[in-house]
C-alpha positions in Angstrom: -41.7 -60.8 33.9 -41.8 -59.4 37.5 -44.4 -60.6 39.8 -44.7 -57.1 41.9 -44.7 -54.9 39.0 -46.9 -55.8 35.9 -45.1 -55.1 32.6 -41.7 -54.8 34.0 -39.1 -57.6 33.5 -35.5 -58.4 32.6 -34.2 -59.4 29.2 -31.2 -61.7 28.9 -29.0 -61.7 25.7 -27.2 -64.4 24.2 -24.0 -62.9 25.4 -25.3 -62.8 28.9 -26.0 -59.2 29.4 -29.3 -58.3 31.4 -31.3 -55.2 30.9 -34.5 -54.2 32.5 -37.6 -53.5 30.5 -41.0 -51.9 30.5 -43.5 -53.2 28.0 -46.7 -50.9 28.2 -49.3 -48.9 26.4 -49.1 -45.3 25.6 -52.1 -43.7 23.9 -53.1 -47.3 22.6 -49.8 -48.1 21.1 -47.8 -51.0 22.6 -44.1 -49.4 23.6 -41.1 -51.2 24.9 -38.5 -49.2 27.0 -35.3 -50.8 27.8 -33.2 -49.3 30.5 -29.8 -48.2 29.2 -27.8 -49.6 32.4 -27.4 -53.2 32.7 -28.3 -55.3 35.7 -25.2 -55.0 37.8 -25.0 -51.4 37.5 -29.0 -50.9 38.0 -30.2 -52.7 41.0 -33.7 -54.3 41.1 -35.3 -51.9 43.4 -34.0 -49.0 41.4 -35.3 -50.6 38.1 -38.8 -51.2 39.9 -38.9 -47.6 40.8 -38.1 -46.4 37.3 -40.6 -49.0 35.8 -43.6 -47.7 38.3 -42.7 -44.0 37.1 -42.8 -45.0 33.2 -46.1 -46.8 33.9 -47.9 -44.0 35.9 -46.7 -41.7 33.0 -47.9 -43.9 30.5 -51.2 -44.1 32.1 -51.3 -40.3 31.5 -50.3 -40.5 27.8 -46.6 -39.2 28.5 -43.7 -41.3 27.1 -40.2 -41.4 29.1 -38.9 -39.5 26.0 -41.2 -36.7 26.3 -40.6 -36.7 30.1 -36.8 -36.5 29.6 -37.2 -33.6 27.1 -39.3 -31.7 29.4 -36.9 -32.0 32.3 -33.9 -31.1 30.1 -35.8 -27.8 28.9 -36.4 -27.0 32.6 -33.1 -27.6 33.8 -31.6 -25.5 30.7 -34.4 -22.7 31.5 -33.1 -22.4 35.4 -29.6 -22.6 34.4 -30.2 -19.8 31.7 -32.0 -17.8 34.4 -29.0 -17.2 37.1 -27.3 -14.1 37.4 -24.1 -15.3 36.2 -25.6 -16.6 32.7 -27.8 -13.7 32.3 -24.8 -11.2 33.0 -22.5 -13.4 30.6 -25.4 -12.9 28.0 -25.7 -9.3 28.7 -21.8 -8.8 28.1 -22.0 -10.8 24.9 -24.9 -9.1 23.7 -25.1 -5.4 24.9 -21.6 -4.7 25.7 -19.4 -6.2 23.2 -18.5 -3.0 21.5 -18.3 -0.6 24.6 -15.3 0.9 25.4 -15.9 0.3 29.1 -16.5 -3.3 28.6 -13.4 -4.5 30.6 -14.4 -2.4 33.5 -18.0 -3.7 33.4 -16.5 -6.9 33.4 -14.4 -6.5 36.4 -17.5 -5.1 38.3 -19.3 -8.0 37.4 -16.6 -10.5 38.6 -15.5 -8.8 41.7 -18.8 -7.2 43.1 -21.8 -9.1 41.7 -21.0 -12.7 40.9 -19.8 -13.3 44.7 -23.2 -12.3 45.7 -25.4 -13.5 43.2 -23.6 -15.9 40.9 -26.0 -18.8 41.2 -28.9 -17.0 42.3 -31.9 -17.1 39.8 -32.3 -13.7 38.3 -36.0 -13.3 39.3 -35.2 -14.2 43.0 -32.8 -11.2 43.3 -34.9 -8.5 45.4 -34.7 -4.9 45.6 -33.4 -5.2 49.2 -30.7 -7.4 47.7 -29.6 -4.8 45.5 -29.8 -1.8 48.2 -27.8 -4.1 50.4 -25.1 -4.7 47.7 -24.9 -0.7 46.8 -24.7 0.1 50.7 -21.9 -2.0 51.5 -20.3 -0.8 48.3 -21.0 3.1 49.2 -19.2 2.4 52.6 -16.1 1.8 50.9 -16.3 3.9 47.6 -19.4 5.9 47.1 -18.5 6.6 43.4 -17.8 3.3 42.5 -21.2 2.3 44.4 -23.0 4.9 41.7 -21.1 3.0 38.9 -22.2 -0.4 40.1 -25.8 1.0 40.2 -25.6 1.8 36.8 -24.4 -1.4 35.5 -26.8 -3.5 37.8 -29.5 -1.3 36.3 -28.5 -2.0 32.9 -28.3 -5.6 33.3 -31.9 -6.0 34.7 -33.2 -3.6 32.1 -31.7 -5.7 29.3 -33.0 -8.6 31.1 -36.6 -7.2 31.3 -36.3 -6.3 27.5 -35.1 -9.7 26.6 -38.2 -11.1 28.5 -36.1 -13.1 31.3 -37.6 -11.3 34.4 -40.9 -9.2 34.6 -39.8 -6.7 36.9 -36.4 -5.0 37.3 -35.6 -4.8 41.2 -33.2 -1.7 40.1 -35.8 0.6 39.1 -35.7 3.9 40.4 -32.9 3.4 43.0 -31.3 6.6 44.4 -27.5 7.1 43.8 
Protein backbone atom coordinates (compact mmCIF):
# COMPACT_ATOMS: atom_id res chain seq x y z
CA UNK A 1 0.00 0.00 0.00
CA UNK A 2 1.12 3.53 -0.73
CA UNK A 3 2.02 5.76 2.20
CA UNK A 4 1.17 9.01 0.36
CA UNK A 5 -2.26 8.08 -1.03
CA UNK A 6 -4.46 5.97 1.24
CA UNK A 7 -6.31 2.96 -0.29
CA UNK A 8 -3.93 2.99 -3.28
CA UNK A 9 -1.40 0.25 -3.86
CA UNK A 10 0.21 -2.19 -6.23
CA UNK A 11 -0.58 -5.87 -6.72
CA UNK A 12 2.05 -8.30 -7.91
CA UNK A 13 1.00 -11.55 -9.54
CA UNK A 14 2.90 -14.82 -9.25
CA UNK A 15 4.04 -14.26 -12.83
CA UNK A 16 5.64 -10.92 -11.90
CA UNK A 17 3.03 -8.59 -13.42
CA UNK A 18 2.51 -5.45 -11.34
CA UNK A 19 -0.81 -3.59 -11.51
CA UNK A 20 -2.00 -0.57 -9.55
CA UNK A 21 -5.22 -0.80 -7.58
CA UNK A 22 -7.56 1.32 -5.52
CA UNK A 23 -9.63 -0.13 -2.69
CA UNK A 24 -12.41 2.22 -1.63
CA UNK A 25 -16.03 2.36 -0.52
CA UNK A 26 -18.76 3.63 -2.81
CA UNK A 27 -22.10 4.13 -1.07
CA UNK A 28 -20.92 1.88 1.78
CA UNK A 29 -19.86 -1.00 -0.47
CA UNK A 30 -16.16 -1.91 -0.59
CA UNK A 31 -14.89 -2.05 -4.18
CA UNK A 32 -11.52 -2.74 -5.77
CA UNK A 33 -10.47 -1.07 -9.03
CA UNK A 34 -7.42 -2.41 -10.84
CA UNK A 35 -5.89 -0.24 -13.55
CA UNK A 36 -5.67 -1.83 -16.99
CA UNK A 37 -2.14 -0.60 -17.71
CA UNK A 38 0.59 -2.55 -15.87
CA UNK A 39 3.46 -0.86 -14.02
CA UNK A 40 5.99 -0.03 -16.72
CA UNK A 41 3.34 1.45 -19.04
CA UNK A 42 1.69 3.50 -16.29
CA UNK A 43 4.04 5.48 -14.07
CA UNK A 44 3.59 5.73 -10.32
CA UNK A 45 2.81 9.47 -10.51
CA UNK A 46 0.11 8.96 -13.16
CA UNK A 47 -1.36 6.04 -11.23
CA UNK A 48 -1.46 8.15 -8.05
CA UNK A 49 -3.29 10.94 -9.91
CA UNK A 50 -5.86 8.49 -11.27
CA UNK A 51 -6.28 6.91 -7.84
CA UNK A 52 -6.88 10.30 -6.21
CA UNK A 53 -9.56 11.03 -8.81
CA UNK A 54 -11.25 7.69 -8.11
CA UNK A 55 -11.12 8.29 -4.34
CA UNK A 56 -12.64 11.79 -4.72
CA UNK A 57 -15.42 10.42 -6.95
CA UNK A 58 -16.04 7.56 -4.50
CA UNK A 59 -16.53 10.09 -1.70
CA UNK A 60 -19.32 11.60 -3.84
CA UNK A 61 -20.80 8.15 -4.54
CA UNK A 62 -19.64 7.97 -8.17
CA UNK A 63 -17.90 4.84 -9.43
CA UNK A 64 -15.23 5.03 -12.16
CA UNK A 65 -17.41 3.00 -14.53
CA UNK A 66 -20.23 5.54 -14.15
CA UNK A 67 -17.74 8.37 -14.76
CA UNK A 68 -16.41 6.68 -17.94
CA UNK A 69 -19.95 6.08 -19.23
CA UNK A 70 -20.83 9.73 -18.58
CA UNK A 71 -17.72 10.96 -20.42
CA UNK A 72 -18.37 8.58 -23.33
CA UNK A 73 -21.93 9.90 -23.69
CA UNK A 74 -20.68 13.50 -23.53
CA UNK A 75 -18.05 12.81 -26.21
CA UNK A 76 -20.62 11.08 -28.41
CA UNK A 77 -23.02 14.00 -28.07
CA UNK A 78 -20.26 16.47 -28.92
CA UNK A 79 -19.29 14.48 -32.03
CA UNK A 80 -22.94 14.05 -33.04
CA UNK A 81 -23.60 17.78 -32.95
CA UNK A 82 -20.87 18.91 -35.35
CA UNK A 83 -22.07 20.33 -38.63
CA UNK A 84 -20.49 17.46 -40.59
CA UNK A 85 -22.31 14.75 -38.63
CA UNK A 86 -25.64 16.60 -38.68
CA UNK A 87 -25.34 17.17 -42.44
CA UNK A 88 -24.62 13.45 -42.93
CA UNK A 89 -27.68 12.55 -40.83
CA UNK A 90 -29.76 15.06 -42.78
CA UNK A 91 -28.69 13.52 -46.09
CA UNK A 92 -29.37 9.99 -44.88
CA UNK A 93 -32.75 10.85 -43.37
CA UNK A 94 -34.26 13.67 -45.44
CA UNK A 95 -32.57 13.64 -48.83
CA UNK A 96 -32.25 9.90 -49.48
CA UNK A 97 -35.00 9.77 -52.14
CA UNK A 98 -34.68 13.24 -53.67
CA UNK A 99 -33.54 13.59 -57.25
CA UNK A 100 -31.34 16.54 -56.23
CA UNK A 101 -29.53 14.42 -53.64
CA UNK A 102 -26.21 14.40 -55.55
CA UNK A 103 -26.26 18.18 -56.05
CA UNK A 104 -27.08 18.74 -52.38
CA UNK A 105 -24.19 16.48 -51.35
CA UNK A 106 -21.84 18.36 -53.70
CA UNK A 107 -22.81 21.71 -52.14
CA UNK A 108 -22.28 20.30 -48.66
CA UNK A 109 -18.86 18.89 -49.60
CA UNK A 110 -17.63 21.93 -51.55
CA UNK A 111 -19.23 24.93 -49.83
CA UNK A 112 -20.22 23.96 -46.30
CA UNK A 113 -17.86 21.33 -44.88
CA UNK A 114 -14.65 23.32 -45.47
CA UNK A 115 -16.18 26.23 -43.52
CA UNK A 116 -18.19 24.50 -40.80
CA UNK A 117 -17.27 20.78 -40.83
CA UNK A 118 -15.89 20.44 -37.28
CA UNK A 119 -17.83 23.35 -35.80
CA UNK A 120 -20.65 22.53 -33.36
CA UNK A 121 -24.01 23.15 -35.00
CA UNK A 122 -25.17 25.35 -32.13
CA UNK A 123 -21.99 27.43 -32.54
CA UNK A 124 -22.85 28.52 -36.08
CA UNK A 125 -24.29 32.02 -35.92
CA UNK A 126 -26.46 34.06 -38.23
CA UNK A 127 -23.38 36.16 -39.07
CA UNK A 128 -21.53 32.99 -40.15
CA UNK A 129 -24.38 32.07 -42.51
CA UNK A 130 -24.55 35.59 -43.94
CA UNK A 131 -20.77 35.73 -44.49
CA UNK A 132 -20.83 32.39 -46.32
CA UNK A 133 -23.72 33.49 -48.52
CA UNK A 134 -22.14 36.89 -49.32
CA UNK A 135 -18.92 35.19 -50.38
CA UNK A 136 -20.83 32.74 -52.59
CA UNK A 137 -23.03 35.54 -54.07
CA UNK A 138 -19.95 37.44 -55.30
CA UNK A 139 -19.05 34.52 -57.54
CA UNK A 140 -22.46 33.03 -58.35
CA UNK A 141 -25.67 34.72 -57.12
CA UNK A 142 -28.02 31.93 -58.22
CA UNK A 143 -25.83 29.30 -56.56
CA UNK A 144 -25.90 31.41 -53.38
CA UNK A 145 -29.71 31.23 -53.37
CA UNK A 146 -29.58 27.45 -53.75
CA UNK A 147 -26.99 27.25 -50.98
CA UNK A 148 -29.25 29.33 -48.72
CA UNK A 149 -32.08 26.94 -49.45
CA UNK A 150 -29.94 23.93 -48.49
CA UNK A 151 -28.56 25.57 -45.33
CA UNK A 152 -32.07 26.52 -44.30
CA UNK A 153 -33.29 22.93 -44.85
CA UNK A 154 -30.43 21.47 -42.80
CA UNK A 155 -31.02 23.84 -39.88
CA UNK A 156 -34.80 23.36 -40.01
CA UNK A 157 -34.31 19.59 -39.98
CA UNK A 158 -31.92 19.90 -37.00
CA UNK A 159 -34.51 22.06 -35.25
CA UNK A 160 -37.20 19.43 -35.84
CA UNK A 161 -34.86 16.71 -34.56
CA UNK A 162 -34.22 18.85 -31.43
CA UNK A 163 -30.48 19.01 -32.06
CA UNK A 164 -30.55 22.83 -31.89
CA UNK A 165 -32.96 25.28 -30.29
CA UNK A 166 -32.83 28.10 -32.85
CA UNK A 167 -32.00 28.16 -36.56
CA UNK A 168 -29.55 30.86 -37.65
CA UNK A 169 -30.93 30.65 -41.21
CA UNK A 170 -34.48 31.77 -40.42
CA UNK A 171 -35.82 34.62 -42.58
CA UNK A 172 -32.59 35.37 -44.40
CA UNK A 173 -33.06 37.32 -47.62
CA UNK A 174 -32.03 35.82 -50.91
